[in-house]
C-alpha positions as CSV (number, residue, x, y, z in Angstrom):
1,X,-72.8,0.8,18.3
2,X,-73.4,3.4,20.4
3,X,-71.5,4.6,23.5
4,X,-68.1,3.6,21.3
5,X,-65.5,5.8,19.9
6,X,-62.4,4.4,18.2
7,X,-59.5,5.8,18.7
8,X,-57.7,4.5,15.4
9,X,-53.4,5.0,16.0
10,X,-51.7,6.0,12.9
11,X,-49.1,8.4,13.8
12,X,-45.9,6.9,13.9
13,X,-43.2,6.9,10.9
14,X,-43.2,3.9,10.5
15,X,-39.2,2.9,10.6
16,X,-39.6,-0.4,10.0
17,X,-41.9,0.0,6.8
18,X,-38.7,2.3,5.2
19,X,-37.7,2.6,2.3
20,X,-42.2,2.6,1.9
21,X,-42.8,5.0,4.3
22,X,-40.3,8.4,3.4
23,X,-43.6,8.9,0.5
24,X,-46.6,7.2,2.5
25,X,-47.9,6.8,6.2
26,X,-47.9,3.7,7.4
27,X,-51.7,3.8,7.0
28,X,-51.9,4.4,3.9
29,X,-49.7,2.0,2.2
30,X,-51.7,0.0,-0.4
31,X,-53.1,-3.4,0.5
32,X,-54.8,-6.1,-1.7
33,X,-55.7,-6.5,-5.5
34,X,-57.4,-3.1,-5.3
35,X,-55.1,-1.1,-3.3
36,X,-56.9,0.2,-0.8
37,X,-55.1,2.1,1.6
38,X,-54.4,-0.4,4.9
39,X,-56.7,2.4,6.5
40,X,-59.7,1.8,5.1
41,X,-59.8,-1.8,6.1
42,X,-59.9,-0.8,9.4
43,X,-62.1,2.0,9.0
44,X,-64.3,-0.2,7.5
45,X,-64.7,-2.8,9.9
46,X,-65.3,-0.3,12.3
47,X,-68.8,0.5,10.2
48,X,-69.1,-2.7,10.3
49,X,-69.6,-3.2,13.5
50,X,-71.6,-0.2,14.2
51,X,-69.0,1.9,15.3
52,X,-68.8,5.2,13.4
53,X,-66.8,7.8,15.9
54,X,-64.1,7.6,14.7
55,X,-60.9,9.4,16.1
56,X,-57.9,9.4,14.2
57,X,-54.6,9.9,16.1
58,X,-52.5,11.9,13.7
59,X,-49.1,12.9,13.6
60,X,-46.2,11.5,10.5
61,X,-47.4,12.7,6.7
62,X,-51.2,12.7,8.3
63,X,-52.1,15.4,5.6
64,X,-52.1,12.0,3.9
65,X,-54.5,10.3,5.7
66,X,-56.9,13.8,5.5
67,X,-56.8,14.0,2.5
68,X,-58.0,11.1,1.9
69,X,-61.0,10.5,4.4
70,X,-61.9,13.9,5.0
71,X,-64.4,13.8,7.7
72,X,-65.6,10.3,6.8
73,X,-69.1,10.7,5.4
74,X,-68.1,8.6,1.6
75,X,-67.7,6.0,4.7
76,X,-71.0,6.2,6.4
77,X,-68.7,7.4,9.3
78,X,-68.0,10.4,11.7
79,X,-64.5,11.4,11.5
80,X,-61.8,13.0,13.8
81,X,-58.3,14.2,13.9
82,X,-55.9,14.7,16.6
83,X,-51.9,15.5,16.0
84,X,-49.8,13.8,19.0
85,X,-48.8,16.4,21.9
86,X,-45.4,17.5,21.4
87,X,-43.1,16.8,24.1
88,X,-45.2,13.5,24.9
89,X,-44.1,10.4,22.9
90,X,-45.8,6.6,22.7
91,X,-49.0,4.9,22.0
92,X,-50.4,5.9,25.7
93,X,-49.8,9.3,25.5
94,X,-51.7,9.7,21.7
95,X,-54.8,7.9,23.6
96,X,-53.7,10.0,26.7
97,X,-53.4,12.9,24.6
98,X,-57.0,12.5,23.8
99,X,-58.8,12.2,26.6
100,X,-57.1,15.4,27.9
101,X,-58.8,16.9,24.8
102,X,-61.8,15.9,25.6
103,X,-62.7,13.8,23.1
104,X,-64.1,11.1,25.4
105,X,-66.7,12.8,27.1
106,X,-69.5,11.5,25.9
107,X,-68.6,7.8,25.5
108,X,-69.0,5.0,27.7
109,X,-66.1,3.1,25.6
110,X,-62.9,3.8,23.7
111,X,-61.7,1.2,21.3
112,X,-58.4,1.5,20.8
113,X,-57.4,-0.1,17.2
114,X,-53.4,0.1,16.0
115,X,-53.2,0.8,12.3
116,X,-50.6,-1.7,11.4
117,X,-52.9,-4.2,11.9
118,X,-55.0,-6.4,9.1
119,X,-57.7,-8.0,11.3
120,X,-61.8,-8.8,10.7
121,X,-61.7,-9.5,14.5
122,X,-65.8,-9.8,15.8
123,X,-65.8,-6.3,17.8
124,X,-69.0,-6.4,18.0
125,X,-68.3,-9.7,20.4
126,X,-65.4,-9.0,21.7
127,X,-67.0,-5.1,23.2
128,X,-70.1,-7.4,24.5
129,X,-67.4,-9.3,26.7
130,X,-66.1,-5.9,27.5
131,X,-69.6,-4.6,29.2
132,X,-70.6,-7.8,30.3
133,X,-66.9,-7.8,32.0
134,X,-67.0,-4.5,33.4
135,X,-63.3,-4.5,32.7
136,X,-61.7,-1.6,33.1
137,X,-59.7,-3.0,29.9
138,X,-59.9,-6.0,27.7
139,X,-57.3,-6.7,25.3
140,X,-57.9,-8.9,22.3
141,X,-55.4,-12.2,21.8
142,X,-55.4,-14.6,19.6
143,X,-53.7,-18.2,20.3
144,X,-51.0,-19.6,18.1
145,X,-48.0,-17.0,17.7
146,X,-45.6,-18.2,14.5
147,X,-42.9,-17.0,15.7
148,X,-40.5,-15.6,12.6
149,X,-37.1,-17.0,13.5
150,X,-36.2,-21.1,14.3
151,X,-35.8,-22.2,17.0
152,X,-32.7,-24.5,18.7
153,X,-34.2,-27.6,21.7
154,X,-31.0,-28.2,23.4
155,X,-29.1,-30.7,25.3
156,X,-26.8,-28.8,27.2
157,X,-24.7,-27.2,24.6
158,X,-26.0,-30.3,21.7
159,X,-28.9,-28.8,19.5
160,X,-30.7,-32.4,19.4
161,X,-33.9,-30.7,17.4
162,X,-34.6,-27.7,15.3
163,X,-37.5,-26.3,14.6
164,X,-37.8,-23.6,11.6
165,X,-40.7,-21.0,13.1
166,X,-42.4,-22.5,15.4
167,X,-46.4,-21.8,16.0
168,X,-46.5,-21.5,19.7
169,X,-49.2,-21.6,21.7
170,X,-49.3,-18.1,23.9
171,X,-51.6,-16.2,23.9
172,X,-50.3,-12.6,22.2
173,X,-51.6,-9.2,21.6
174,X,-53.2,-8.5,18.0
175,X,-53.3,-4.5,18.7
176,X,-57.1,-4.0,19.6
177,X,-57.7,-2.7,23.1
178,X,-61.0,-1.7,24.8
179,X,-61.2,0.9,27.8
180,X,-63.3,1.9,29.9
181,X,-63.4,6.1,30.0
182,X,-63.4,5.9,33.5
183,X,-60.2,4.1,32.9
184,X,-58.4,6.4,30.8
185,X,-59.3,9.2,33.5
186,X,-57.8,7.1,36.3
187,X,-54.9,6.3,33.8
188,X,-53.9,9.5,33.1
189,X,-54.0,10.5,36.6
190,X,-51.5,8.6,37.5
191,X,-49.1,9.0,34.5
192,X,-49.7,12.8,33.5
193,X,-46.2,13.4,34.7
194,X,-44.6,11.1,32.3
195,X,-43.2,12.2,29.5
196,X,-43.0,8.6,27.4
197,X,-45.8,6.0,27.9
198,X,-46.7,2.5,25.9
199,X,-50.1,0.9,25.9
200,X,-49.0,-2.3,26.6
201,X,-45.9,-1.2,28.6
202,X,-47.1,1.1,30.8
203,X,-51.4,1.6,30.4
204,X,-52.5,-2.1,30.8
205,X,-49.5,-2.8,33.8
206,X,-50.9,0.0,35.2
207,X,-54.4,-1.2,35.6
208,X,-53.5,-3.9,36.9
209,X,-51.1,-2.9,38.9
210,X,-53.8,-0.2,40.4
211,X,-56.3,-3.4,41.2
212,X,-58.3,-2.5,38.5
213,X,-59.8,-5.4,35.6
214,X,-57.7,-6.1,32.7
215,X,-59.2,-9.3,30.7
216,X,-58.6,-10.9,27.5
217,X,-61.1,-11.4,24.5
218,X,-59.4,-14.9,22.7
219,X,-60.2,-14.8,19.3
220,X,-59.4,-16.9,16.3
221,X,-59.8,-14.3,13.9
222,X,-57.4,-13.5,11.2
223,X,-54.7,-10.5,11.8
224,X,-51.7,-9.9,10.7
225,X,-48.8,-6.9,11.9
226,X,-48.0,-4.8,8.6
227,X,-45.2,-3.3,10.6
228,X,-42.1,-4.7,8.5
229,X,-40.9,-3.7,5.1
230,X,-40.4,-7.6,5.5
231,X,-44.5,-8.5,6.6
232,X,-45.7,-6.6,3.8
233,X,-43.9,-8.3,1.1
234,X,-45.0,-11.7,2.5
235,X,-48.5,-10.3,2.6
236,X,-50.8,-12.5,0.6
237,X,-52.8,-10.1,-1.4
238,X,-55.1,-12.2,-2.7
239,X,-55.8,-13.9,0.9
240,X,-57.2,-10.5,1.4
241,X,-59.4,-9.9,-1.3
242,X,-61.1,-13.2,0.1
243,X,-61.4,-12.2,3.7
244,X,-62.1,-8.7,2.8
245,X,-63.7,-7.5,-0.8
246,X,-66.9,-9.7,-0.6
247,X,-67.3,-10.1,3.2
248,X,-67.1,-5.6,3.5
249,X,-67.2,-3.7,1.3
250,X,-70.1,-5.5,-0.4
251,X,-72.3,-5.1,1.9
252,X,-71.2,-1.0,2.6
253,X,-71.4,0.0,-0.4
Protein backbone atom coordinates (compact mmCIF):
# COMPACT_ATOMS: atom_id res chain seq x y z
CA UNK A 1 0.00 0.00 0.00
CA UNK A 2 1.59 3.24 -1.15
CA UNK A 3 2.33 6.02 1.29
CA UNK A 4 2.55 3.69 4.31
CA UNK A 5 5.56 2.67 6.36
CA UNK A 6 5.12 -0.15 8.86
CA UNK A 7 7.06 0.26 12.10
CA UNK A 8 7.26 -3.02 14.02
CA UNK A 9 8.17 -2.91 17.70
CA UNK A 10 10.61 -5.75 18.32
CA UNK A 11 13.23 -4.38 20.68
CA UNK A 12 12.00 -5.41 24.11
CA UNK A 13 13.80 -7.90 26.32
CA UNK A 14 10.65 -10.01 26.75
CA UNK A 15 11.06 -10.48 30.50
CA UNK A 16 7.65 -12.19 30.75
CA UNK A 17 8.87 -14.80 28.26
CA UNK A 18 11.89 -15.86 30.28
CA UNK A 19 13.72 -18.23 30.22
CA UNK A 20 12.99 -18.42 26.46
CA UNK A 21 14.20 -14.87 25.90
CA UNK A 22 17.54 -15.57 27.51
CA UNK A 23 18.23 -17.30 24.18
CA UNK A 24 15.71 -15.83 21.69
CA UNK A 25 14.72 -12.30 20.82
CA UNK A 26 11.01 -12.44 21.70
CA UNK A 27 9.92 -11.68 18.13
CA UNK A 28 11.97 -14.69 16.99
CA UNK A 29 10.32 -17.38 19.10
CA UNK A 30 9.10 -20.27 16.89
CA UNK A 31 5.40 -20.44 16.04
CA UNK A 32 3.27 -23.02 14.20
CA UNK A 33 4.21 -26.55 13.18
CA UNK A 34 6.74 -25.13 10.71
CA UNK A 35 8.41 -23.27 13.62
CA UNK A 36 8.73 -19.98 11.76
CA UNK A 37 9.68 -16.92 13.85
CA UNK A 38 6.71 -14.95 15.17
CA UNK A 39 8.02 -11.87 13.37
CA UNK A 40 7.81 -13.67 10.02
CA UNK A 41 4.04 -13.94 10.41
CA UNK A 42 3.90 -10.19 10.98
CA UNK A 43 6.15 -9.43 8.01
CA UNK A 44 4.16 -11.66 5.68
CA UNK A 45 0.87 -10.15 6.84
CA UNK A 46 2.21 -6.71 5.93
CA UNK A 47 3.29 -7.96 2.50
CA UNK A 48 -0.10 -9.58 1.91
CA UNK A 49 -1.70 -6.15 2.35
CA UNK A 50 0.72 -4.40 0.03
CA UNK A 51 2.82 -2.73 2.73
CA UNK A 52 6.35 -3.13 1.43
CA UNK A 53 8.32 -0.54 3.42
CA UNK A 54 9.04 -1.96 6.86
CA UNK A 55 11.08 -0.48 9.68
CA UNK A 56 12.01 -2.86 12.48
CA UNK A 57 12.51 -1.01 15.77
CA UNK A 58 15.07 -3.18 17.51
CA UNK A 59 17.39 -3.40 20.49
CA UNK A 60 17.80 -6.57 22.57
CA UNK A 61 19.38 -9.42 20.55
CA UNK A 62 18.58 -7.58 17.33
CA UNK A 63 21.34 -9.48 15.52
CA UNK A 64 19.02 -12.52 15.39
CA UNK A 65 16.43 -10.46 13.53
CA UNK A 66 18.96 -8.86 11.18
CA UNK A 67 20.56 -12.20 10.30
CA UNK A 68 17.18 -13.77 9.47
CA UNK A 69 15.41 -10.97 7.61
CA UNK A 70 18.30 -9.04 6.08
CA UNK A 71 17.15 -6.32 3.71
CA UNK A 72 13.77 -8.03 3.26
CA UNK A 73 14.30 -8.88 -0.40
CA UNK A 74 13.56 -12.58 0.01
CA UNK A 75 10.17 -11.59 1.42
CA UNK A 76 9.50 -9.05 -1.34
CA UNK A 77 9.94 -6.13 1.08
CA UNK A 78 12.31 -3.31 1.88
CA UNK A 79 13.37 -3.66 5.52
CA UNK A 80 15.31 -1.06 7.51
CA UNK A 81 16.42 -1.27 11.13
CA UNK A 82 16.67 1.27 13.91
CA UNK A 83 18.15 0.58 17.34
CA UNK A 84 16.40 2.29 20.26
CA UNK A 85 17.88 5.60 21.35
CA UNK A 86 19.93 5.53 24.54
CA UNK A 87 18.47 7.46 27.44
CA UNK A 88 14.91 7.11 26.13
CA UNK A 89 12.56 4.29 27.08
CA UNK A 90 9.24 2.88 25.97
CA UNK A 91 7.29 2.06 22.84
CA UNK A 92 6.44 5.73 22.32
CA UNK A 93 10.09 6.69 22.12
CA UNK A 94 10.86 3.79 19.78
CA UNK A 95 8.44 5.37 17.29
CA UNK A 96 9.41 9.00 17.93
CA UNK A 97 13.07 8.09 17.61
CA UNK A 98 12.30 6.89 14.08
CA UNK A 99 10.48 10.15 13.38
CA UNK A 100 13.43 12.13 14.73
CA UNK A 101 15.81 10.18 12.47
CA UNK A 102 13.75 10.96 9.37
CA UNK A 103 12.38 7.49 8.58
CA UNK A 104 8.85 8.80 7.99
CA UNK A 105 9.63 11.88 5.92
CA UNK A 106 8.19 10.57 2.65
CA UNK A 107 5.11 8.75 3.91
CA UNK A 108 1.59 9.83 4.74
CA UNK A 109 0.83 7.21 7.38
CA UNK A 110 2.77 5.03 9.81
CA UNK A 111 1.36 1.65 10.81
CA UNK A 112 2.74 0.63 14.20
CA UNK A 113 2.57 -3.10 14.93
CA UNK A 114 3.55 -4.65 18.25
CA UNK A 115 5.97 -7.47 17.49
CA UNK A 116 4.57 -9.94 20.01
CA UNK A 117 1.05 -9.89 18.52
CA UNK A 118 -0.10 -12.62 16.15
CA UNK A 119 -3.12 -11.59 14.08
CA UNK A 120 -4.80 -11.89 10.69
CA UNK A 121 -6.27 -8.38 10.93
CA UNK A 122 -7.46 -6.74 7.71
CA UNK A 123 -4.83 -4.02 7.51
CA UNK A 124 -6.18 -2.79 4.18
CA UNK A 125 -9.60 -2.14 5.71
CA UNK A 126 -8.08 -0.51 8.78
CA UNK A 127 -5.92 1.88 6.76
CA UNK A 128 -8.80 2.70 4.44
CA UNK A 129 -10.93 3.71 7.43
CA UNK A 130 -8.01 5.65 8.91
CA UNK A 131 -7.65 7.72 5.76
CA UNK A 132 -11.33 8.24 5.04
CA UNK A 133 -12.00 9.40 8.61
CA UNK A 134 -8.98 11.75 8.51
CA UNK A 135 -8.01 10.53 11.94
CA UNK A 136 -4.69 11.50 13.48
CA UNK A 137 -4.52 7.99 14.93
CA UNK A 138 -6.60 4.84 14.52
CA UNK A 139 -6.37 2.11 17.15
CA UNK A 140 -7.36 -1.46 16.28
CA UNK A 141 -9.66 -2.85 18.97
CA UNK A 142 -11.45 -6.14 19.44
CA UNK A 143 -14.58 -6.81 21.46
CA UNK A 144 -14.97 -9.93 23.50
CA UNK A 145 -11.86 -10.11 25.67
CA UNK A 146 -11.48 -13.17 27.87
CA UNK A 147 -10.09 -12.28 31.27
CA UNK A 148 -7.21 -14.52 32.36
CA UNK A 149 -8.62 -14.75 35.91
CA UNK A 150 -11.85 -15.72 37.62
CA UNK A 151 -14.37 -13.04 38.64
CA UNK A 152 -16.42 -13.07 41.86
CA UNK A 153 -19.94 -11.61 41.67
CA UNK A 154 -20.71 -10.34 45.17
CA UNK A 155 -23.55 -9.14 47.33
CA UNK A 156 -21.75 -7.28 50.06
CA UNK A 157 -19.11 -9.74 51.27
CA UNK A 158 -21.00 -12.77 50.05
CA UNK A 159 -19.99 -14.39 46.77
CA UNK A 160 -23.23 -15.22 44.96
CA UNK A 161 -21.66 -16.42 41.74
CA UNK A 162 -18.19 -17.16 40.51
CA UNK A 163 -17.29 -16.95 36.84
CA UNK A 164 -14.05 -18.48 35.62
CA UNK A 165 -12.23 -16.43 32.94
CA UNK A 166 -15.33 -14.65 31.61
CA UNK A 167 -15.65 -13.06 28.18
CA UNK A 168 -16.28 -9.34 28.64
CA UNK A 169 -17.77 -7.04 26.02
CA UNK A 170 -15.26 -4.20 26.09
CA UNK A 171 -13.09 -2.90 23.24
CA UNK A 172 -9.46 -3.79 23.94
CA UNK A 173 -6.39 -2.70 22.01
CA UNK A 174 -4.80 -5.51 20.01
CA UNK A 175 -1.43 -3.84 19.39
CA UNK A 176 -1.91 -2.25 15.95
CA UNK A 177 -2.10 1.55 15.53
CA UNK A 178 -2.08 3.80 12.47
CA UNK A 179 -0.73 7.35 12.78
CA UNK A 180 -0.76 10.23 10.37
CA UNK A 181 2.84 11.24 9.86
CA UNK A 182 1.92 14.78 10.92
CA UNK A 183 0.57 13.37 14.19
CA UNK A 184 4.05 12.08 15.03
CA UNK A 185 5.49 15.53 14.33
CA UNK A 186 3.00 17.04 16.76
CA UNK A 187 3.71 14.39 19.39
CA UNK A 188 7.45 14.83 19.06
CA UNK A 189 7.14 18.58 19.59
CA UNK A 190 5.05 18.04 22.73
CA UNK A 191 6.94 15.12 24.28
CA UNK A 192 10.55 15.61 23.20
CA UNK A 193 11.67 16.40 26.76
CA UNK A 194 10.17 13.21 28.22
CA UNK A 195 12.50 10.34 29.07
CA UNK A 196 9.94 7.53 28.96
CA UNK A 197 6.96 7.31 26.62
CA UNK A 198 4.40 4.62 25.97
CA UNK A 199 2.18 4.59 22.89
CA UNK A 200 -1.04 3.76 24.69
CA UNK A 201 -0.15 5.46 27.96
CA UNK A 202 1.17 8.74 26.53
CA UNK A 203 0.96 9.23 22.76
CA UNK A 204 -2.69 8.32 22.22
CA UNK A 205 -3.88 10.26 25.31
CA UNK A 206 -1.62 13.10 24.18
CA UNK A 207 -3.39 13.39 20.83
CA UNK A 208 -6.79 13.27 22.52
CA UNK A 209 -5.69 15.97 24.96
CA UNK A 210 -4.60 18.15 22.06
CA UNK A 211 -8.08 17.85 20.56
CA UNK A 212 -6.99 15.72 17.59
CA UNK A 213 -9.30 12.98 16.27
CA UNK A 214 -8.47 9.45 17.41
CA UNK A 215 -10.68 6.65 16.11
CA UNK A 216 -11.08 2.93 16.73
CA UNK A 217 -11.11 0.23 14.09
CA UNK A 218 -13.30 -2.51 15.56
CA UNK A 219 -12.38 -5.95 14.28
CA UNK A 220 -13.44 -9.51 14.92
CA UNK A 221 -10.15 -10.88 13.62
CA UNK A 222 -8.02 -13.52 15.29
CA UNK A 223 -5.41 -12.01 17.57
CA UNK A 224 -3.17 -13.46 20.21
CA UNK A 225 -0.69 -11.78 22.52
CA UNK A 226 2.37 -14.02 22.85
CA UNK A 227 3.85 -11.77 25.50
CA UNK A 228 4.30 -14.28 28.31
CA UNK A 229 5.51 -17.84 28.80
CA UNK A 230 2.02 -18.89 29.89
CA UNK A 231 0.45 -17.50 26.71
CA UNK A 232 3.11 -19.11 24.54
CA UNK A 233 2.61 -22.49 26.18
CA UNK A 234 -1.15 -22.26 25.52
CA UNK A 235 -0.76 -21.27 21.87
CA UNK A 236 -2.55 -23.74 19.56
CA UNK A 237 0.03 -24.23 16.83
CA UNK A 238 -2.34 -26.26 14.67
CA UNK A 239 -4.78 -23.34 14.73
CA UNK A 240 -1.99 -21.06 13.56
CA UNK A 241 -1.31 -23.44 10.67
CA UNK A 242 -4.95 -23.33 9.61
CA UNK A 243 -5.24 -19.54 9.90
CA UNK A 244 -1.95 -18.56 8.30
CA UNK A 245 -0.09 -21.24 6.36
CA UNK A 246 -2.49 -21.53 3.47
CA UNK A 247 -3.94 -18.02 3.60
CA UNK A 248 -0.62 -16.23 3.49
CA UNK A 249 2.32 -18.44 2.63
CA UNK A 250 0.97 -20.38 -0.35
CA UNK A 251 -0.33 -17.15 -1.86
CA UNK A 252 2.98 -15.37 -1.42
CA UNK A 253 5.50 -18.04 -2.37
